[in-house]
C-alpha distance (Angstrom), angle and dihedral (degrees) to the residues before:
residue distance angle dihedral
M1 . . .
K2 3.82 . .
W3 3.79 117.7 .
E4 3.82 90.1 -111.9
D5 3.80 88.6 60.5
R6 3.80 91.0 58.5
I7 3.80 92.3 55.8
N8 3.80 93.2 39.4
H9 3.80 90.6 53.3
L10 3.79 91.5 53.4
Q11 3.80 91.4 46.0
K12 3.80 89.7 57.5
K13 3.79 90.1 50.2
L14 3.82 90.2 51.3
E15 3.77 89.3 55.9
E16 3.81 92.4 46.9
Q17 3.83 90.8 50.6
D18 3.83 92.5 46.8
L19 3.80 93.0 -119.4
A20 3.79 125.9 154.8
G21 3.78 89.5 -142.6
A22 3.79 145.6 -56.5
L23 3.79 130.7 -90.8
I24 3.82 106.4 -157.9
F25 3.80 120.3 -172.1
Y26 3.84 108.2 154.3
S27 3.80 110.2 110.1
R28 3.83 96.2 -133.0
D29 3.80 92.1 52.4
V30 3.81 93.4 44.1
L31 3.82 88.5 49.9
Y32 3.81 90.9 51.1
Y33 3.80 94.4 53.2
T34 3.82 101.4 34.2
G35 3.82 112.3 18.4
T36 3.82 97.4 -115.6
A37 3.78 132.8 94.9
Q38 3.80 94.3 -167.7
P39 3.85 112.1 127.3
S40 3.79 103.0 -79.8
Y41 3.75 148.5 147.3
L42 3.78 113.3 -131.2
V43 3.79 112.6 -160.0
I44 3.79 113.7 -163.4
L45 3.79 117.8 -171.9
P46 3.81 126.9 -174.1
D47 3.83 90.8 -96.8
D48 3.81 105.2 13.7
Y49 3.80 144.8 29.1
R50 3.82 138.3 -152.3
L51 3.79 129.8 -165.2
F52 3.82 115.4 -150.3
I53 3.81 112.7 -166.6
R54 3.80 112.3 -148.4
S55 3.83 94.5 -169.7
G56 3.79 137.7 -14.6
Y57 3.81 93.0 49.2
A58 3.83 95.6 161.2
F59 3.81 90.6 51.2
A60 3.78 92.1 47.0
R61 3.80 93.7 51.2
D62 3.80 89.0 57.3
D63 3.82 93.9 43.9
I64 3.77 104.3 47.9
F65 3.77 127.5 97.7
V66 3.82 93.5 -169.7
D67 3.82 124.9 93.2
K68 3.82 108.3 -67.0
E69 3.80 89.4 -147.9
K70 3.81 88.0 69.5
V71 3.81 95.0 53.2
E72 3.78 127.2 88.4
E73 3.79 140.9 156.5
E74 3.80 113.1 -100.3
R75 3.82 132.4 134.6
H76 3.81 102.7 173.2
L77 3.80 115.2 95.4
D78 3.81 94.3 -155.5
K79 3.80 90.7 55.8
I80 3.81 90.5 46.9
F81 3.78 89.0 52.8
N82 3.81 91.1 51.4
K83 3.80 90.8 51.4
I84 3.83 93.7 53.2
S85 3.81 101.8 28.1
D86 3.79 94.5 102.6
D87 3.81 91.1 53.5
I88 3.81 97.0 48.7
S89 3.82 97.7 38.2
K90 3.80 90.0 78.2
G91 3.80 93.8 59.9
P92 3.80 138.6 60.2
C93 3.81 118.6 -59.2
R94 3.81 94.4 -111.6
I95 3.80 127.3 100.2
G96 3.79 127.2 -171.4
T97 3.81 122.5 -132.4
E98 3.81 138.3 154.4
L99 3.80 98.1 -83.5
D100 3.80 92.5 166.6
I101 3.82 90.6 72.5
L102 3.82 101.7 23.6
T103 3.80 113.8 109.0
V104 3.79 121.4 -131.4
E105 3.79 89.2 -113.7
Q106 3.80 92.2 52.7
L107 3.80 91.2 47.1
G108 3.79 88.4 54.4
Q109 3.81 89.3 54.8
F110 3.80 90.7 48.9
K111 3.81 92.1 50.8
K112 3.80 92.0 46.7
A113 3.82 92.2 54.4
F114 3.84 94.4 39.3
C115 3.81 94.9 37.0
D116 3.81 98.0 164.0
Y117 3.81 95.3 48.2
D118 3.77 136.0 84.8
F119 3.81 119.1 -141.0
V120 3.80 120.6 -137.1
N121 3.80 130.3 -174.3
I122 3.81 112.7 -93.3
S123 3.83 96.3 169.9
P124 3.84 94.8 99.0
I125 3.81 89.7 56.0
I126 3.81 92.8 48.7
L127 3.80 93.8 45.5
E128 3.80 91.3 48.5
Q129 3.80 89.6 53.7
R130 3.79 92.3 46.8
K131 3.83 92.6 54.7
T132 3.82 90.7 82.0
K133 3.79 111.2 69.1
D134 3.80 118.6 -150.9
P135 3.85 122.3 -145.2
S136 3.81 93.6 -91.8
E137 3.81 90.4 54.2
I138 3.79 92.6 47.1
E139 3.79 89.7 52.4
K140 3.81 91.1 55.0
I141 3.80 91.0 46.8
R142 3.81 88.8 53.0
K143 3.82 88.8 54.6
A144 3.79 89.2 50.8
C145 3.80 90.1 51.0
E146 3.79 89.4 52.9
A147 3.81 90.2 52.0
I148 3.80 93.3 49.7
H149 3.80 89.3 50.5
R150 3.83 87.8 59.5
G151 3.78 87.1 59.1
H152 3.79 90.2 53.6
E153 3.80 89.6 52.1
A154 3.81 88.4 51.7
V155 3.81 90.1 55.6
L156 3.80 90.7 54.1
A157 3.81 90.3 49.9
A158 3.82 98.2 43.5
L159 3.81 105.3 34.3
K160 3.80 110.0 109.0
E161 3.76 140.7 133.2
G162 3.80 113.3 -72.0
I163 3.81 97.1 21.7
T164 3.79 113.9 127.5
E165 3.78 124.7 -126.0
L166 3.80 87.1 -115.9
E167 3.80 93.3 53.7
L168 3.80 90.7 48.2
A169 3.81 91.5 49.0
A170 3.80 90.4 49.8
A171 3.81 90.7 54.0
V172 3.81 90.3 50.7
E173 3.79 93.7 46.1
N174 3.81 91.6 48.4
A175 3.80 90.8 53.3
H176 3.80 90.5 48.1
R177 3.79 92.7 51.4
L178 3.79 93.5 48.5
A179 3.82 88.2 51.3
G180 3.81 92.6 55.7
H181 3.81 105.6 -85.1
E182 3.82 109.5 158.0
G183 3.80 90.1 -138.4
I184 3.80 95.5 -118.8
F185 3.77 138.8 70.4
F186 3.79 131.0 -155.5
I187 3.78 129.5 -132.0
R188 3.81 117.8 174.8
Q189 3.78 95.9 -126.3
P190 3.82 129.6 105.8
D191 3.80 115.4 -117.4
F192 3.77 93.7 8.7
F193 3.79 112.9 160.6
M194 3.77 135.4 175.6
S195 3.78 138.9 138.6
R196 3.79 118.3 -95.1
G197 3.80 86.8 -71.8
P198 3.81 145.8 -40.5
I199 3.77 118.6 -69.7
S200 3.80 123.9 162.0
S201 3.78 142.3 163.0
G202 3.78 143.8 -171.6
E203 3.79 114.6 -15.8
N204 3.81 91.1 -3.7
L205 3.80 88.1 71.9
F206 3.79 88.9 73.4
K207 3.83 93.2 54.3
T208 3.80 109.8 85.4
S209 3.79 119.2 -173.6
G210 3.79 121.8 -146.8
V211 3.80 92.0 -125.2
V212 3.80 93.9 90.3
Y213 3.79 128.3 5.8
T214 3.78 98.9 -116.9
I215 3.81 140.3 65.0
T216 3.78 97.6 -47.7
G217 3.76 113.2 170.6
V218 3.80 118.4 -130.7
G219 3.81 102.1 -96.8
L220 3.79 129.4 -141.5
S221 3.81 97.4 -73.1
P222 3.81 143.0 -10.3
A223 3.82 88.0 -87.3
V224 3.83 90.9 75.1
P225 3.83 106.2 13.0
A226 3.80 98.8 -171.2
G227 3.78 135.9 70.2
P228 3.80 131.8 36.3
S229 3.79 124.7 -5.7
R230 3.80 131.5 -165.7
R231 3.79 91.2 -98.9
R232 3.82 112.2 136.3
L233 3.79 117.4 -131.2
S234 3.79 120.9 -119.7
K235 3.81 133.9 -164.4
G236 3.78 111.4 -76.0
D237 3.81 95.1 25.5
L238 3.77 119.3 140.6
V239 3.80 112.3 -137.8
V240 3.80 126.5 -161.3
V241 3.83 118.5 -162.2
D242 3.82 117.7 -170.1
I243 3.82 106.1 160.3
P244 3.84 113.8 149.9
V245 3.80 129.7 -151.4
N246 3.79 137.5 -149.7
V247 3.80 118.3 -149.0
E248 3.82 120.7 -179.6
G249 3.79 88.8 -17.2
Y250 3.81 97.8 -51.0
H251 3.79 126.2 104.1
A252 3.76 136.0 -136.0
D253 3.79 122.9 -163.9
Q254 3.79 123.0 -170.2
T255 3.79 134.7 160.3
R256 3.77 126.9 -161.7
T257 3.80 129.8 178.6
Y258 3.81 121.7 -138.3
S259 3.79 134.3 -173.1
L260 3.77 121.1 -148.8
G261 3.76 97.5 -135.0
K262 3.79 125.4 -20.0
A263 3.79 112.8 -7.2
N264 3.79 121.8 -128.7
E265 3.82 111.1 -99.5
N266 3.80 90.6 -125.2
A267 3.80 90.5 54.0
I268 3.80 90.3 49.9
S269 3.81 90.7 50.2
M270 3.80 91.5 49.2
Y271 3.80 91.4 49.6
V272 3.82 92.3 48.6
D273 3.80 89.3 54.5
L274 3.80 91.2 47.4
M275 3.79 90.6 53.1
T276 3.83 89.5 46.9
I277 3.81 88.9 57.8
A278 3.80 91.2 48.0
D279 3.80 92.8 48.2
H280 3.80 90.0 49.2
L281 3.80 91.4 54.3
I282 3.79 94.6 44.2
S283 3.80 91.9 53.4
S284 3.82 95.1 39.6
M285 3.82 104.5 43.7
R286 3.79 110.1 106.7
M287 3.78 136.9 -177.2
G288 3.78 110.2 -88.3
M289 3.80 93.9 25.6
K290 3.81 113.0 131.4
C291 3.80 118.9 -116.8
S292 3.80 88.3 -124.7
E293 3.81 89.4 55.8
I294 3.80 90.3 53.7
Y295 3.79 89.8 50.8
G296 3.80 89.8 48.6
M297 3.80 91.1 52.2
A298 3.80 89.9 53.5
V299 3.81 93.6 50.8
E300 3.80 91.1 45.1
K301 3.81 91.8 51.6
A302 3.79 91.7 46.9
S303 3.80 89.8 52.0
A304 3.81 91.5 49.2
L305 3.81 88.8 53.9
G306 3.79 92.1 49.1
R307 3.80 91.3 -112.3
K308 3.81 102.7 111.1
G309 3.79 92.7 114.4
Q310 3.82 93.5 50.9
F311 3.81 99.2 38.6
Q312 3.84 112.7 104.6
S313 3.81 89.2 -15.0
F314 3.79 123.3 153.1
G315 3.80 92.5 -174.2
G316 3.77 128.3 -109.1
G317 3.78 91.9 64.8
R318 3.81 93.5 -59.6
R319 3.78 116.7 132.0
S320 3.80 138.4 172.4
R321 3.79 115.2 -116.8
L322 3.79 92.8 -160.6
I323 3.78 131.5 68.2
G324 3.77 101.9 -165.9
H325 3.77 147.4 -29.7
G326 3.76 143.7 -121.4
I327 3.78 115.9 -93.9
G328 3.80 136.9 -163.3
L329 3.80 128.9 98.6
E330 3.78 85.8 6.9
L331 3.78 127.1 43.2
N332 3.80 92.2 -128.5
E333 3.79 117.1 28.4
P334 3.80 137.0 139.1
P335 2.95 137.4 -32.5
I336 3.82 103.1 60.0
P337 3.83 114.9 -168.3
S338 3.77 96.9 -142.0
E339 3.76 146.8 121.7
Y340 3.81 91.3 -88.8
D341 3.85 106.8 39.5
Q342 3.80 108.8 94.2
S343 3.81 95.2 177.6
P344 3.82 119.0 115.1
V345 3.79 126.9 -118.7
E346 3.79 115.9 -122.7
N347 3.79 141.4 -170.8
G348 3.81 111.7 -64.4
Y349 3.81 96.9 24.9
V350 3.82 116.5 133.9
I351 3.80 114.7 -150.0
A352 3.78 127.7 -175.1
L353 3.80 105.6 -144.6
D354 3.80 101.9 -150.3
M355 3.82 115.8 -176.9
H356 3.78 139.2 152.5
M357 3.79 143.3 175.4
L358 3.79 126.2 -139.9
D359 3.78 127.3 -165.1
K360 3.80 118.3 168.6
S361 3.78 91.6 -146.8
V362 3.80 95.0 47.4
G363 3.79 111.7 26.3
V364 3.78 137.8 -117.7
V365 3.80 128.6 -58.9
K366 3.79 125.8 -176.3
L367 3.81 137.3 -174.3
E368 3.79 128.6 -173.8
D369 3.80 128.8 175.6
M370 3.78 135.4 167.2
I371 3.80 114.6 -119.7
L372 3.80 126.0 -162.8
I373 3.80 110.9 -149.6
K374 3.80 108.0 -135.5
E375 3.76 133.3 175.0
E376 3.79 91.6 -131.3
G377 3.81 94.1 47.4
N378 3.80 136.0 -50.2
E379 3.81 120.0 -84.0
I380 3.80 129.0 -146.3
L381 3.81 105.0 -134.2
T382 3.80 98.3 -174.8
K383 3.80 111.6 90.4
S384 3.81 108.4 -156.5
A385 3.79 115.4 103.1
R386 3.79 109.4 -101.4
G387 3.81 105.5 -133.6
L388 3.79 129.9 109.1
Y389 3.81 106.1 -88.7
E390 3.78 120.9 -136.6
V391 3.80 108.0 -162.6
């Protein structure tokens, strides 16, 4: 897909939704349509577009892949309105913006500058468009998968008795950074906080924070209750490492399970069954299949293996009703293979299949891989071998 196609696609959606235009401000969306993440307002009209750079103009001019003639430096919304008022006055009095992440204060500023217009949420339209990854996006995701593999190699080199979860996480994060990780990840949720990524071991595997709905780790303090702790690893511990990366704007998410020393036979058996479920989904997912159907296949396979009680369990009767998430410019984005997402998967979607099993008498094992949905057969994008590692 050429960059013009991205903007043209949104312009058609504006017309279908009877919108005068779109005022896009969120950095990931601006990056998607223009090539820069500098603070900006991107105005898209049914037959035109303008990029107003709020700061970092010199950077933005070098970054962008859009027409430089349509880019200028301007941070004041009232002045932006004056520059485009003639173009939007001919259309309906409704403008799309990303209301899901716009603060009330910001919305007040928007309404003050565009006083005769109503603002409606355009995020679902943008996220629907972003589900399908073009070849340039897939190439960046492949780079991210290579970087996350370097973190896996760091685990194999650093994991030893007496090391703390924090020290192990630092080794992984260092390898990620040296491989090109930007050092940050994006989740489209106000006030979201977490460490650089979940990592947990031993008894901590049974302690799941409310910050994210997965195996989280306990963190260093109540201030950020997820991620590595100062717990020291002992022989026989299971260790789950789920630290994502972001390379050139695109994320990779991978989880591997390790055993410090020989793994318990019951843990190995549980992991083999978990991988059997994952393999079943990877080979069975097809274009047009609903996310809820994919979730149903996973639960059905777990039941057939006698693992329904352990599959996606957090203990105490709590259970995850999702088995993964879309991934791209944001770490978690649509579609969401889950009990409740009825949307279909299509060619070019990238899904992180994220599944675990928990048994109080055995431990916790987890496996996560990124899958590219393809007409000719799905492809595993993550590179690290997928077995249970005994180190």
